[in-house]
N, C-alpha and C positions, 0 to 999 in steps of 0.2 A: 686624552686631548680632544674631547668633544666628539669622539667617533660614534657614541650612542646618544640619542636624543629622545626625551620623553615627549610623547604626543598624546593629545586628547582629541575629543570630537571637533574642537575648534582649530586644531593644527598644532604646530610645534610649540613647546613650552620652554624647556631648558635642557641643557646638556647634563648627562648623568656623570657623577663622580666615579672614580675607580672602585670605591668600596661598594657602591650600589651595583655596578656591573658585575663584580665578583660574586655578589650574593645571588644575582639573577642567573649567572652561569651555574652556580652550585645547585640551585633548585631546578635546573633544566628549563627555565623559561626562555633563555636565549642560548645560542651556541657560540662559543668563542671562535672567532675567525682564525683560519690558518695564516701563517706568515705570508704565503703566496697571495691570499686574498687581500691582506693589508697592503702589500706592495703593489697590487694591481690598481688600487685606488689612488696611488701617488702619481703626481704629474711629473716627478723627476725620475730619471733612470740612471743606470750605470754609466752611460755615455756622457751625459751632461755633468754628472759628478766627477767622473774620471778626467774629463778635459780640464775642469777647474783645478783639480788636484795636480795634474801634470803641469799646468801653467805655473802654479805656485811652487812646485818642486823645481821647475826649471830655473826660476829666479834664484832659489836657494843654491842650486848647483852653480850658477854663474858667480854668486858671491863667494862660494868656496873656491872656485877656480881662480878667482882674482887673488885670493890669499896665496895660492900655490905659485902664482907668477909674481908675487910681491907687489901687486897693484893695490893701491888704497881704495877703500870704500868711502864714498861721500856720506855725510850725515843723513842725507835723504834716503840713501840706499840702506843704511843701518836701521833707520826707524821703520822703513818698509819691511825689512827683514824681521824686525821685532813683531810686526803685525802678522807675519806669516805664522808665528807661534799660536796666536789666537785663532787664526783661520784653520790651521790644522786641528787644534783642539775642538773647535766647533764641528768640523767635518767628522771627527772621530765620534763625538757624542751624538750627532744627529744623522749619522750615515743611514741608519735604518728608519728614520722618522719619515712618515709619509708627507709629501709636499702638496699643499693646496688642495686638501680633500674638502669637497663642497657638499657632498651628499652623505650625511650621517645615517646610521642604521636606526630605524624607528623602533621604539619600545612603547607599547600601549599602556594606558592607565590600568588595565586589568592586571597586567603583570606586576606593576608597581604596588597596587593596593593589596594583592593577594599574598605576596611572598616576601617582600622586603621589609626588614625591620631595621631601625636605627637607634643608636643610643639616645636616651632622653626624648625619643619621639621626634627627632629633628631630621628633616630631609637634607639639610646642607650644613655647612660649617657655621661658625658663630655669626656670620653675616658681616656686611660692610659696617664698620664702626670702630669704636675704640679710640683711645687718646693718641696723640702724636707719639708719645713714648711707646705705646703699644705697637705702632707701626714701625718705629725705628728698631725696637727690640726684635720684632718679627723678621725684619729684613736682615738683621745681624745673624740670627740663628737659622734663617732659611725657612721659616714657618709662616711667611706672609700670606700664603694661600688660604690659611685658616680664617683670614679676615675677608675673604672673597665669597660672596654668595652667588651660586650658579642659578638659583631660581629666578626666573624673569629674564635670563640671558639665553639667547638662541645659540650662542657659541661660547667659547671660553677665551680668556685673555691669552695673548700670544705666548707668554712664557709660563702659563699656568701648568702645574704638574700635580696638584693635589698634595695632601699631607704625606710626606715621606716618612719612612721608618727611622729610628734613631741611628742605625748603622749607615743607612743611605745618606742621611743628612750629614753625618760626620765625614763620610767619604767625599761628599760634594764640597764641603768646606776645604778639605785638604787638597783636592784637585784644583779648586779655584785659586787657592793660595800658591800652589805649585806653578800654575800657568802664569799668574801675575809676577812671580819672582823670575820665571824663565823669560817673560817679556822684558822685564827690567834688565836682566843680565846681558841681553844682546847689546844694550846701549854702551856697555863697557868696552866694546870693540874699539871705539874711537876715543878711549880715555886719554891716550897719549898722542893722538893725531894732531896735525897742525890746524890751528884755527886762525881766523882773520885777526883776532885780538885776544889777549889774555883774559879779558872779561868774559868773552863768549865761551872760552874754554872752561872757566870756572863755573859759569852758569850751567854748562852741559854736565859737568862733573857733579855739582851739587844737586841738580835735578835728577840725575841718574841715581844718586844715593837716596834721594827722597822717594822715588817710586819703588825703590827696593826696600827701604826701611818700613814703610807703612804696611805692606803685606806681612813682613816678618813680625811686626808688632801685633797684627791681628792673629797671627799664628800663636804667639805667646798667650794672647787672650783666650784663644780656642783651647789651648792645652790647660790653662787655668780653669776654664769652664768645665772641661772634661773631668778634672779632678774634683771640682766642687759639686758635680752632678752625679757622682758615683752612687750616692744614696738613693737616686731616683732611677736606677738602672732598669727597673721593671715598668716604667711609665710607657704608655702606648706611643706617645710622640716625644722625641727627645727635644729638650730646650736647654739653652745655656743656663748655667747656674748664676746665682746673683753676682758673684764676684766677676765671673767672666763677662756677664752682660754689662756690668758697670765699667769694667776696663775697656770693653768694646766701644761703649758710648764715648769714653774719653778719647780713645784712638780715633774714632770717626770725627769727633768734634775738632780735634787738633790736626790729625793726620789727613782728614778729608780735604780741607782747603789746600794743604800742602801738596797733596797728591795731584789735585786738579791743576794747581799752578805749575807744578813740575812737568806734568804732561803737556800743558800748553806751551811752556817754555821750550821743551824739547822739539815740539812740532814747529814752533816758530824758527828756532835755530836751524832746523834741518833745511829750511829754505833760505834763510838769511846768509848762511855760510856758503851758499852756492856762488856768491860773488867772488870768492877767493878759493880757488882750487889748484892743487899742484898739477903740473903737466901730466904726470902719470895717471891722474884720475880720468883723463880723456882717452886713455888707451884701452883697447878692447882685448879680450882674452884670445890668445892664439891657440885655438883648439887643436890645430895640427901638431903642436908641440906637446900637448897633454895627452892626446889619445893616439895610440899606435894605429897606423894605417899603412896602406900600400901606396 
């Protein structure tokens, strides 16, 4: 993530990719930092992360407590609860990631020139370029970073991770789809709740089905791609098979606009329906009845 940067006599040049760093560690040109050293460079700490997690979990606890007391959740509360799924997933994935590291470790030109070799004599990936279809396909199979050239950049893009292995890419796809489906599933809580009008209830239901169906369709494409790429199991970097890629493009072309419209509709309805709420929606949780106390 840009922790090592190539320097020459004129100053910083560009961040090193993970493959280059691994090679330099293997030849002893640089020493891999300990976990404590990496954590020491982070601007975040357990306190700041812990407070954010506690605040999120407290909201979830209140929503659960309301169900125990048979108090309804408003659509705004439900959509906020759904976003906590994404929040928790991000915190789990990035818990150990250093925050706002501004001073990378310098690597001199001598170390680069003497020890590091790259396939086909390239310092970086294929570079910025390719057709629109190349970019779309790359974002489908999670290999978009191969189209990013680090040379000339003093840092790395925010979500740049480098080329992942086949197994890691496959796991990332499944985790992303699982989070997306979990996010959508929360919206079913108010499936049978009272709405100001039948139209708004139908819009909520169909939008919920829409944001559920698109990730499931992508999962089907992923499984198809998995089957069609078994003949390429020894490839260095895993990519979707032709059939999976074609189906993925169709799903994105049709399902993408549907998903965006459905998400926008749910967001709008969460505020519009506040004009008509049952009396019980204004009641608060009586914690003294839920928690034993003296």
